[in-house]
C-alpha positions in Angstrom: 83.4 32.1 23.0 79.9 33.2 22.1 77.3 30.6 21.3 74.8 31.6 18.7 71.2 30.5 18.6 70.7 27.6 16.2 69.0 28.6 12.9 65.9 26.9 11.7 67.9 25.5 8.8 70.4 23.9 11.2 67.5 22.3 13.2 66.0 21.0 9.9 69.5 19.7 8.8 70.1 17.7 12.0 66.6 16.3 12.1 66.7 15.2 8.4 66.5 11.4 7.8 67.1 9.5 4.6 63.8 8.2 3.2 64.6 7.4 -0.4 67.8 7.0 -2.4 71.1 8.4 -1.5 71.0 10.8 -4.5 67.6 12.2 -3.3 68.9 12.5 0.2 72.1 14.3 -0.8 70.0 16.9 -2.7 67.8 17.4 0.4 70.9 17.6 2.6 72.6 20.1 0.3 69.5 22.4 0.1 69.7 22.9 3.9 73.5 22.6 4.2 74.2 25.7 2.0 71.9 27.8 4.3 73.7 26.9 7.5 76.7 29.0 8.3 79.6 28.8 10.7 79.8 25.0 11.0 83.1 23.3 10.6 83.4 20.7 7.8 84.0 17.8 10.3 80.7 18.6 11.9 78.9 18.8 8.6 80.3 15.3 7.8 79.1 14.0 11.1 75.6 15.5 10.6 75.4 14.0 7.1 76.4 10.6 8.2 73.9 10.7 11.1 71.1 11.4 8.7 71.7 8.2 6.6 69.8 4.9 6.9 71.4 2.8 9.6 73.0 0.2 7.4 74.6 2.8 5.2 75.5 5.1 8.1 77.5 2.3 9.8 79.6 1.5 6.7 80.3 5.2 5.8 81.3 5.9 9.4 83.8 3.0 9.3 85.7 4.7 6.3 86.1 8.0 8.3 85.6 10.4 5.4 87.6 13.6 5.7 85.3 15.7 3.5 81.6 16.0 2.8 82.2 15.1 -0.8 84.0 11.9 0.2 81.1 11.1 2.6 78.6 11.5 -0.3 80.7 9.3 -2.6 81.0 6.6 0.1 77.3 6.7 0.8 76.5 6.3 -2.9 78.9 3.3 -3.1 77.4 1.7 0.0 73.9 2.1 -1.4 75.1 0.6 -4.7 76.7 -2.3 -2.9 73.5 -3.0 -1.0 71.4 -2.8 -4.1 73.7 -5.2 -6.0 73.7 -7.6 -3.1 69.9 -7.6 -2.8 69.5 -8.3 -6.5 71.3 -11.6 -6.0 69.0 -12.6 -3.1 65.2 -13.0 -2.9 64.9 -10.1 -0.5 63.7 -6.6 -1.2 65.6 -3.5 -0.1 63.2 -1.0 1.4 63.8 1.9 3.8 67.1 0.7 5.1 66.0 -2.8 6.0 65.7 -6.2 4.2 62.2 -7.5 3.9 61.8 -11.3 3.2 59.5 -12.2 0.4 56.3 -14.1 1.2 56.9 -17.8 0.4 54.2 -20.1 -1.0 52.6 -22.4 1.5 53.3 -26.1 0.9 50.5 -28.3 -0.6 50.0 -31.4 1.6 49.5 -34.6 -0.2 48.2 -37.7 1.7 49.2 -41.2 0.7 45.7 -41.7 -0.8 46.2 -38.6 -3.1 49.6 -39.9 -4.1 48.1 -43.3 -4.9 45.3 -41.8 -7.0 47.8 -39.7 -9.0 50.0 -42.8 -9.5 47.1 -44.8 -10.7 46.1 -42.1 -13.2 49.7 -41.6 -14.3 49.7 -38.0 -13.3 52.6 -35.8 -12.0 52.5 -35.3 -8.3 53.1 -31.6 -8.7 51.1 -30.3 -11.6 48.5 -33.0 -12.5 49.7 -33.3 -16.1 50.4 -36.7 -17.6 53.7 -37.9 -16.2 56.3 -39.1 -18.8 60.0 -39.7 -18.6 61.8 -36.3 -18.6 58.6 -34.4 -17.5 59.1 -30.8 -16.5 56.3 -28.9 -14.6 55.3 -25.6 -16.0 55.1 -24.0 -12.5 57.2 -24.7 -9.4 55.2 -25.6 -6.3 56.2 -26.7 -2.8 54.7 -30.0 -1.7 54.6 -31.8 1.6 54.1 -35.5 1.2 52.3 -36.9 4.3 53.6 -40.4 5.1 52.1 -40.5 8.6 49.7 -43.4 7.9 52.5 -45.5 6.4 54.7 -44.9 9.5 51.8 -45.9 11.8 51.2 -49.2 9.9 55.0 -49.9 10.1 54.9 -49.4 13.9 51.9 -51.7 14.2 53.7 -54.4 12.2 56.8 -54.2 14.3 54.6 -54.4 17.5 52.9 -57.5 16.1 56.3 -59.1 15.2 57.5 -58.3 18.8 54.5 -60.1 20.2 54.9 -63.2 18.0 
């Protein structure tokens, strides 16, 4: 058996990595694939799967596609599944990984601030006048600091223990 020197197209094909969508990647793969000769279908399938993003690659490999067209179809389905799943979460799909969104930092309210808002009849969250059935225009994350109240409670219990 005579081994031929790898063509530049074959080298480009095996070093190809998915950067964008599956459709874009399949087009790039096909441009190189049609220029590479004398490679069995099973090797082309393996090369294609190896060029996919890790999370898609794993799922496509599990299905063991027996044709390049089947591998393309599976890859499109896996990408679609990932995109559908990420639409129902607060994560962003980017370059084969899931990136968590930045969350707002909580606003810390002290007991004094709570008391001031209570005295003025203001909502703790949005500073609007608080009425029954009030709904804030904007959702915020608050942290209510009750540390001073806890310390006073501890002091009272110590005094009661002494008496």
